[in-house]
C-alpha positions as CSV (number, residue, x, y, z in Angstrom):
1,M,121.9,105.4,99.9
2,K,120.5,106.0,96.1
3,A,117.0,105.0,95.4
4,I,116.7,102.6,92.8
5,P,113.9,103.2,90.2
6,N,111.1,100.6,89.6
7,K,109.5,101.4,86.6
8,P,107.8,99.1,84.5
9,S,108.4,98.2,81.1
10,G,106.2,98.3,78.1
11,S,102.2,99.1,78.8
12,A,100.1,97.8,81.7
13,F,99.2,94.6,79.5
14,S,102.4,93.6,78.4
15,P,102.4,90.4,80.8
16,L,99.7,89.3,78.9
17,K,102.1,89.0,75.9
18,R,103.7,86.0,77.8
19,P,101.5,82.9,76.8
20,V,101.8,81.0,80.4
21,F,100.8,84.2,82.4
22,A,97.8,84.5,79.9
23,V,96.6,81.1,80.3
24,L,97.0,81.3,84.1
25,W,95.5,84.8,84.2
26,A,92.6,83.9,82.2
27,A,92.3,80.4,84.3
28,T,92.6,82.5,87.6
29,V,89.8,84.9,86.6
30,L,87.6,82.1,85.7
31,G,88.5,80.2,88.7
32,N,87.7,83.2,91.2
33,T,84.4,83.9,89.4
34,G,83.2,80.5,90.4
35,S,84.6,81.2,94.0
36,F,82.5,84.4,94.0
37,M,79.4,82.5,93.1
38,R,79.8,79.9,95.3
39,D,80.1,82.8,98.2
40,V,77.2,84.6,97.0
41,A,75.0,81.2,97.2
42,S,76.4,80.6,100.6
43,S,75.9,84.2,101.9
44,W,72.4,84.1,100.6
45,L,71.6,80.7,101.9
46,V,72.3,81.3,105.3
47,T,69.7,84.3,105.5
48,D,67.4,81.9,104.7
49,L,68.6,79.3,107.2
50,S,69.0,82.0,109.8
51,A,67.7,85.2,110.5
52,S,70.7,85.8,113.0
53,P,73.0,88.6,112.3
54,A,75.5,86.4,114.2
55,A,75.2,83.6,112.0
56,V,75.4,85.7,109.0
57,A,78.7,87.3,110.1
58,M,79.7,83.5,111.1
59,V,79.8,82.7,107.4
60,Q,81.6,85.7,106.3
61,A,84.5,85.0,109.3
62,A,84.6,81.4,108.4
63,G,85.8,81.8,105.0
64,T,88.6,84.1,106.4
65,L,89.5,82.8,110.0
66,P,91.3,80.2,108.1
67,I,93.6,82.2,106.6
68,F,94.3,84.5,109.4
69,L,95.4,80.5,111.2
70,L,97.1,79.2,108.1
71,A,98.5,81.8,106.2
72,I,102.0,81.7,107.6
73,P,102.2,78.0,107.5
74,A,101.0,78.4,103.6
75,G,103.6,81.2,103.0
76,V,106.3,78.4,104.0
77,L,105.0,75.5,102.0
78,S,105.1,78.1,98.9
79,D,108.7,78.7,99.6
80,I,110.1,75.3,99.9
81,L,107.7,73.0,97.8
82,D,106.9,72.6,94.1
83,R,104.2,75.8,93.6
84,R,102.6,74.2,90.7
85,K,101.8,70.9,92.4
86,L,100.5,72.6,95.5
87,L,98.3,74.8,93.4
88,I,96.9,71.5,91.6
89,A,96.5,69.7,95.1
90,I,94.5,72.9,96.7
91,Q,92.2,73.1,93.6
92,L,91.2,69.8,94.0
93,M,90.6,70.6,97.5
94,L,88.3,73.4,96.6
95,A,86.5,71.4,93.9
96,L,85.5,69.1,96.5
97,V,84.5,71.6,99.0
98,S,82.1,73.0,96.6
99,G,81.2,69.5,95.4
100,A,79.9,68.7,98.9
101,L,77.7,71.9,99.0
102,M,76.2,71.1,95.8
103,V,75.3,67.2,97.0
104,L,74.0,68.7,100.5
105,S,72.0,71.6,98.9
106,H,70.5,69.5,96.4
107,A,69.3,66.9,98.9
108,G,68.0,69.7,101.3
109,L,70.4,68.6,103.8
110,L,72.4,71.9,104.1
111,T,72.5,73.5,107.6
112,V,73.9,76.5,108.9
113,S,76.5,74.4,110.8
114,S,77.3,72.5,108.0
115,L,77.4,75.5,105.7
116,I,79.8,77.3,108.4
117,A,82.1,73.9,108.2
118,L,82.5,73.9,104.6
119,T,82.9,77.2,104.1
120,F,86.0,77.1,106.6
121,A,87.2,74.3,104.3
122,G,87.1,76.4,101.3
123,G,88.8,79.2,103.4
124,I,91.8,76.5,104.3
125,G,92.1,76.2,100.3
126,A,92.1,80.1,100.0
127,A,94.8,80.2,103.0
128,L,96.9,77.7,101.0
129,M,96.4,79.3,97.6
130,G,97.0,83.3,98.5
131,P,100.8,83.2,98.9
132,T,101.4,80.5,96.6
133,W,99.5,82.2,93.8
134,Q,101.5,85.5,94.3
135,S,104.9,83.7,94.7
136,I,104.7,82.0,91.2
137,V,104.3,85.6,89.7
138,P,108.0,86.5,89.2
139,E,108.5,83.0,87.3
140,L,105.7,84.0,84.8
141,V,107.2,87.2,83.8
142,P,110.3,89.3,83.3
143,R,111.2,91.5,86.2
144,P,110.6,94.6,84.7
145,D,107.1,93.1,83.7
146,L,106.5,92.0,87.4
147,K,104.5,95.4,88.7
148,N,102.2,95.4,85.7
149,A,101.9,91.4,86.3
150,V,100.8,92.1,90.0
151,A,98.4,94.9,88.9
152,L,96.8,92.6,86.2
153,N,96.2,90.2,88.9
154,S,94.5,92.5,91.0
155,L,92.5,93.6,87.6
156,G,91.3,89.8,87.2
157,I,90.3,89.4,90.7
158,N,88.0,92.3,90.3
159,I,86.8,91.4,87.0
160,A,85.8,88.1,88.9
161,R,84.2,90.0,91.5
162,S,82.4,92.3,88.9
163,I,80.8,89.0,87.2
164,G,80.8,86.4,89.8
165,P,78.1,87.5,92.2
166,A,75.9,88.9,90.0
167,A,76.2,86.0,88.0
168,G,75.9,83.9,91.2
169,G,73.0,85.7,92.1
170,L,70.9,85.2,89.2
171,L,71.8,81.6,89.2
172,L,70.6,81.3,92.4
173,V,67.1,82.4,91.6
174,A,66.9,80.5,88.4
175,F,68.2,77.2,89.0
176,G,69.0,77.2,92.9
177,A,71.9,76.5,94.9
178,A,72.9,73.2,93.9
179,F,73.3,74.4,90.1
180,T,75.3,77.7,91.4
181,Y,77.5,75.1,93.2
182,G,78.1,72.9,90.3
183,V,79.4,75.8,87.7
184,D,82.1,76.7,90.9
185,V,83.2,72.8,90.7
186,L,83.5,73.3,86.8
187,S,85.9,76.4,87.1
188,Y,88.1,74.6,89.0
189,V,88.6,72.1,86.4
190,V,89.2,74.5,83.9
191,V,92.0,76.0,86.4
192,I,93.6,72.4,87.2
193,A,93.7,72.0,83.5
194,A,95.8,74.9,82.7
195,L,97.9,74.4,85.5
196,L,98.9,70.7,84.1
197,W,99.3,72.5,81.0
198,W,101.9,74.8,82.3
199,R,105.3,73.3,82.1
200,R,107.0,74.9,85.3
201,A,110.8,74.3,85.2
202,P,111.9,71.7,88.1
203,D,113.5,73.8,91.3
204,A,117.0,73.4,91.1
205,D,118.7,70.8,93.8
206,D,119.9,72.9,96.5
207,A,121.9,71.4,99.6
208,L,120.7,74.5,101.6
209,S,117.4,74.1,100.7
210,E,114.8,75.3,104.1
211,H,112.9,72.3,105.9
212,F,109.5,73.7,107.3
213,L,110.5,74.3,110.4
214,G,113.7,76.2,109.9
215,A,111.9,78.1,107.3
216,F,109.1,79.2,109.4
217,R,111.5,80.1,112.3
218,A,113.2,82.3,109.5
219,G,110.0,84.0,108.3
220,L,109.1,85.2,111.9
221,R,112.5,86.2,112.7
222,Y,112.4,88.6,109.2
223,T,108.9,89.9,110.1
224,R,110.0,90.6,114.0
225,A,113.2,92.7,112.7
226,S,111.4,94.6,109.9
227,R,110.0,98.0,111.1
228,P,108.6,98.6,107.4
229,L,106.6,95.6,107.3
230,H,105.5,96.7,111.2
231,I,104.1,99.6,109.6
232,V,102.2,98.2,106.8
233,L,100.8,95.5,109.0
234,Y,99.8,98.1,111.5
235,R,97.8,100.4,108.9
236,A,96.0,97.3,107.4
237,V,94.8,95.8,110.5
238,V,93.4,99.1,111.7
239,F,91.7,99.9,108.1
240,F,90.1,96.5,107.5
241,A,88.9,95.9,111.5
242,F,86.6,99.0,110.6
243,A,86.0,98.5,107.1
244,S,84.8,94.7,107.3
245,A,81.8,96.0,109.3
246,V,80.3,96.6,105.6
247,W,81.5,93.4,104.4
248,A,80.0,91.4,107.3
249,L,76.5,93.1,107.3
250,L,75.7,93.5,103.5
251,P,73.8,90.4,103.1
252,L,71.7,91.7,105.6
253,V,71.9,95.6,104.5
254,A,70.4,94.3,101.1
255,R,67.7,92.0,102.3
256,N,66.3,93.9,105.4
257,L,67.3,97.4,104.6
258,L,66.9,97.6,100.8
259,D,64.3,94.9,100.8
260,G,66.0,92.9,97.9
261,D,66.4,89.6,96.9
262,A,69.3,87.4,96.1
263,G,69.5,88.7,92.5
264,F,70.0,92.2,93.9
265,Y,72.6,91.2,96.4
266,G,74.6,89.5,93.5
267,I,74.3,93.1,91.6
268,L,75.4,95.2,94.8
269,L,78.4,92.8,94.9
270,G,78.7,93.0,91.3
271,A,78.8,96.9,91.5
272,V,81.6,96.4,94.1
273,G,83.4,94.7,91.3
274,V,82.7,97.3,88.5
275,G,84.1,99.8,90.9
276,A,87.0,98.1,91.8
277,I,87.8,97.6,87.8
278,A,87.3,101.5,87.3
279,G,89.6,102.0,90.2
280,A,92.4,99.7,89.3
281,L,92.3,101.7,85.8
282,V,92.4,105.2,87.3
283,L,94.9,104.3,89.9
284,P,98.3,104.8,87.8
285,R,97.2,108.3,87.6
286,L,96.4,108.8,91.0
287,R,99.9,107.4,91.9
288,Q,101.5,109.8,89.8
289,R,99.5,112.8,91.7
290,F,99.3,111.3,95.5
291,D,101.7,109.3,97.7
292,A,100.8,105.7,99.1
293,D,99.4,107.6,102.5
294,A,97.1,109.9,100.5
295,L,96.2,107.3,98.8
296,L,95.3,105.3,101.7
297,L,93.6,108.2,103.4
298,G,91.3,108.8,100.8
299,A,89.9,105.0,100.4
300,S,89.5,104.9,104.2
301,L,87.2,108.3,104.1
302,A,85.7,107.1,101.0
303,T,84.6,103.7,102.5
304,A,83.7,105.6,105.7
305,S,81.0,107.3,103.5
306,V,79.4,104.4,102.2
307,M,79.0,102.8,105.1
308,A,77.1,105.9,106.4
309,M,75.2,106.4,103.6
310,L,74.0,102.8,103.7
311,S,72.8,103.3,107.4
312,F,70.2,105.5,105.8
313,A,68.7,102.6,103.7
314,P,68.8,104.7,100.3
315,P,67.1,103.9,97.2
316,K,68.2,100.7,95.4
317,W,69.8,102.8,92.8
318,A,71.7,104.7,95.1
319,A,72.9,102.0,96.9
320,I,74.6,100.5,93.7
321,F,76.2,103.8,92.9
322,A,77.3,103.4,96.8
323,L,78.8,100.1,96.1
324,L,80.5,101.4,92.9
325,L,82.3,103.9,95.3
326,L,83.5,101.1,97.9
327,G,84.6,99.2,94.9
328,M,87.0,101.8,94.0
329,A,88.0,102.7,97.7
330,W,88.6,98.9,98.4
331,I,90.7,98.5,95.1
332,V,92.7,101.6,95.9
333,A,93.3,100.2,99.6
334,L,94.2,97.0,98.8
335,T,96.4,97.6,96.0
336,T,98.2,100.4,97.9
337,L,98.7,98.2,100.9
338,N,100.1,95.0,99.1
339,G,102.1,97.1,96.4
340,V,103.8,98.6,99.7
341,A,104.2,95.1,101.1
342,Q,105.9,93.7,98.1
343,A,108.1,96.2,97.3
344,I,109.8,96.2,100.9
345,L,110.0,92.4,100.9
346,P,113.2,90.1,99.0
347,N,112.3,87.6,96.8
348,W,114.0,84.5,99.2
349,V,111.1,85.6,102.1
350,R,108.5,87.0,99.5
351,G,105.9,84.1,100.5
352,R,106.2,84.3,104.1
353,G,106.1,87.8,104.3
354,L,103.0,88.1,101.8
355,A,101.6,85.5,104.1
356,V,102.2,87.4,107.6
357,Y,100.3,90.2,105.5
358,L,97.0,88.0,104.5
359,T,97.2,87.1,108.0
360,V,96.9,90.5,109.5
361,F,94.5,91.3,106.8
362,N,92.0,88.4,107.2
363,G,92.5,88.2,111.0
364,A,91.3,91.6,110.8
365,M,88.6,91.0,108.4
366,A,87.4,87.8,110.4
367,G,87.9,89.5,113.9
368,G,85.8,92.5,112.6
369,S,83.1,90.5,111.1
370,L,82.5,88.5,114.1
371,G,82.6,92.0,116.3
372,W,80.4,93.8,114.1
373,G,77.8,91.0,113.9
374,L,77.6,91.1,117.5
375,V,77.2,94.5,117.7
376,A,74.5,94.5,115.2
377,Q,72.7,91.8,117.0
378,Q,72.3,94.1,120.2
379,F,72.1,97.7,118.6
380,G,70.7,97.2,115.0
381,I,72.3,97.2,111.6
382,P,72.1,101.1,110.8
383,A,73.7,102.4,114.1
384,T,76.4,99.6,113.8
385,L,77.4,100.7,110.4
386,V,77.3,104.6,111.5
387,V,79.8,103.7,114.4
388,G,82.2,101.5,112.0
389,A,82.0,104.7,109.4
390,V,82.6,107.1,112.3
391,G,85.3,105.1,113.9
392,L,87.0,104.2,110.3
393,A,87.3,108.2,109.5
394,I,88.9,109.2,112.8
395,V,91.3,106.2,112.8
396,A,92.3,107.5,109.2
397,V,93.1,111.1,109.9
398,A,94.7,110.3,113.1
399,L,97.4,107.7,111.5
400,H,98.0,109.5,108.6
401,T,101.2,110.6,110.3
402,V,102.3,107.3,110.5
403,K,103.9,107.1,107.3
404,L,103.8,104.0,104.8
405,P,107.5,103.2,103.7
406,A,108.6,104.2,100.5
407,G,109.9,100.7,99.3
408,E,112.8,102.2,97.0
409,E,115.6,100.0,98.6
410,D,117.4,97.6,96.4
411,L,116.3,94.1,98.1
412,V,118.3,92.1,95.4
413,A,121.1,89.7,96.9
414,S,124.2,91.1,96.7
415,N,126.4,87.8,97.1
416,H,129.4,89.9,98.1
417,W,130.2,87.8,101.3
418,P,133.1,85.5,100.7
419,E,132.9,81.9,101.6
420,P,133.4,81.4,105.2
421,L,137.2,79.5,105.7
422,T,136.8,76.3,107.6
423,A,139.7,73.9,108.4
424,E,137.7,71.3,107.7
425,P,133.9,70.6,106.5
426,V,131.2,71.6,108.9
427,A,127.8,69.7,109.4
428,H,124.9,72.0,108.2
429,D,122.9,71.1,111.3
430,R,125.8,72.2,113.5
431,G,125.7,75.3,115.6
432,P,124.6,77.6,116.9
433,V,127.2,79.8,115.2
434,L,128.9,82.7,116.6
435,I,130.3,85.6,113.8
436,L,132.8,88.0,115.4
437,I,133.6,91.2,113.0
438,E,136.3,93.4,114.7
439,Y,136.6,97.1,113.7
440,R,139.3,99.3,114.3
441,V,137.1,103.1,115.2
442,A,138.7,106.2,116.1
443,K,137.0,107.9,119.5
444,K,135.8,110.9,117.4
445,D,134.0,108.7,114.6
446,R,132.4,105.9,117.4
447,M,128.8,107.8,117.6
448,D,128.3,108.0,114.0
449,F,129.8,104.5,113.5
450,L,127.4,102.9,116.1
451,A,124.5,104.6,114.6
452,V,125.4,103.1,111.1
453,L,125.9,99.4,113.2
454,G,122.6,100.3,114.6
455,R,121.0,100.1,111.1
456,L,122.8,97.4,110.1
457,A,121.6,95.3,113.3
458,G,117.9,95.1,111.4
459,E,119.6,93.7,108.5
460,R,121.3,90.8,110.4
461,R,118.2,89.7,112.4
462,R,115.8,89.9,109.0
463,D,118.9,87.9,107.4
464,G,119.0,85.1,110.1
465,A,120.4,86.2,113.3
466,Y,118.4,85.6,116.5
467,N,120.7,87.7,118.6
468,W,123.2,90.5,118.0
469,G,125.3,93.1,119.8
470,V,128.5,95.2,119.7
471,T,131.1,95.6,122.4
472,E,134.4,97.1,123.0
473,D,137.6,96.0,124.3
474,A,138.5,97.1,127.9
475,A,142.3,97.8,127.2
476,D,141.5,99.1,123.7
477,P,138.6,101.0,123.5
478,E,139.3,101.7,119.6
479,R,138.7,98.0,118.9
480,I,135.4,97.3,118.3
481,V,133.6,93.9,118.0
482,E,130.0,93.6,116.3
483,W,128.6,89.9,117.0
484,F,125.4,88.0,116.0
485,M,124.4,84.6,116.2
486,V,122.3,82.1,113.8
487,E,121.1,78.5,114.5
488,S,123.2,76.6,112.4
489,W,125.8,76.5,109.9
490,A,123.5,76.1,107.4
491,E,121.4,79.1,108.3
492,H,124.5,81.1,108.3
493,L,125.6,80.0,104.6
494,R,121.7,81.0,103.5
495,Q,122.4,84.1,105.3
496,H,125.2,84.9,102.9
497,K,123.2,84.4,100.0
498,R,120.4,87.1,101.6
499,V,122.2,90.0,102.1
500,S,120.3,92.5,99.7
501,R,122.0,95.4,97.9
502,A,120.8,97.9,100.3
503,G,122.5,95.7,103.2
504,A,125.7,96.0,101.2
505,D,125.3,99.8,101.2
506,L,124.9,99.8,104.8
507,Q,128.1,97.4,105.4
508,S,130.0,100.1,102.8
509,Q,128.8,103.0,105.1
510,A,130.5,101.3,108.2
511,L,133.5,100.3,106.6
512,K,134.5,104.2,106.2
513,Y,135.0,104.5,109.7
514,H,137.2,101.4,109.9
515,M,140.8,102.3,110.5
516,G,143.9,100.5,108.7
517,S,144.8,99.2,105.2
518,E,143.3,95.5,106.1
519,P,139.7,94.9,106.3
520,P,138.1,93.9,109.6
521,R,138.8,90.7,110.7
522,V,135.7,88.1,110.7
523,G,135.8,85.3,112.9
524,H,133.1,82.0,112.9
525,Y,132.9,80.2,116.1
526,L,130.7,76.8,116.6
527,A,129.3,75.6,119.8
528,L,131.0,72.8,121.6
529,E,129.3,70.8,124.1
530,T,131.6,69.9,127.4
531,S,131.0,66.9,129.5
532,G,130.0,69.4,132.5
533,S,127.1,71.0,130.3
534,K,125.7,67.4,129.9
535,R,122.9,66.8,132.1
536,Q,124.2,64.1,135.2
537,Q,122.6,61.0,135.3
């Protein structure tokens, strides 16, 4: 199969020529800046409320655990609801969370428990927003600008990361936590205004539109059957589980190892953001020289080096330099893994597939934060950072042989399947449906044909089949029948729309082994219920 070139058009900043993208991008940068202000205030306040490393790590975990728990349902919602209205509702929720933090902090009623609970609520909002926000990007720019738009979103996040923590730390020192939380509330107002200004085209009425549970099952089926996605998830969980040590313990590193205050902690996080911006700017050149696996290996080793350096309590200027390097490594790893995930997901399941990726990412971060916090409580912060650094370096080298997918397959819908013939209209909820495809294959071609069908099986399962198999006729071994089952007639009709051009290429390869002038016979069989199958009263 020929690889499909995927070159962006224009400059890296060409998507900003689109007014809707530019306005929403700017609003998002401001909104994320406010979120980072909130996070730095919460991370520092917990060190005032409790000296326990486990409590500090709990706040870090509370922000990421909801994404682990809810990202997949959020991805389903992003694929079946009006994304603009969903985003507005999420921003309102996040504004209420920061408003509650502001009021409790001003009244002196904020406790570790309430801080963790509200951080968890903010994490719920982030879980709902992540896949939804990523899913609207193809609506804002033409397809040739999509990769540039995704890169600009990453750049925007890191601009916010460079400004928000430092500004949050300064506001925290100068005006207190309540004022800092109040600024975050105002940032959500700006984002809501931008979303209200965006006149999104309404979704077209579709008789085959998915409902929540069906869409949820379809997303899980795709994930279960996608070997390329499995590799991305595996590499991601290992990297983030080890790298989470530095994020979980950074507030304590700033305060206890480096003897800094809230302003210095904000500067450290700002250095991460500045490093990430620098990394985003040099990443296109790095991609020209190194593949995704080499980039991920380099990012892992750089992150491990930073963790080891911080364990020795370096001078503050050296710590700032180390965090600049961490920011560069972090954006390289995030962009590499996210870019590969984007490249291997078709549009119809993009929100759900990215949600699975976010689940793994945040699950590894949440679990890692809790684990490293408990280790630090027993053995101390320096020893924990050293163990994390050594572990990350070892697994990075060991897993370098597990190659990330190239992501060069053409996943645009081919729409080459004809409409199934029916004697009368079939109810959409009727099922299950058995599809039989009858081939005639010479014995000498059987092994090559079955090899192609084995690859095609993954395509069938990803597009909606929950079971698949291949059989031969005992009386006529050259008659081979491929069969697969889908849960309903509507799901099979959706399957017609999901088959990609890459899947069509696989089917063409299988057809090369079919003998005769007539195409393979395709049959659709609907389940019937007999009286004997009913439960006896």
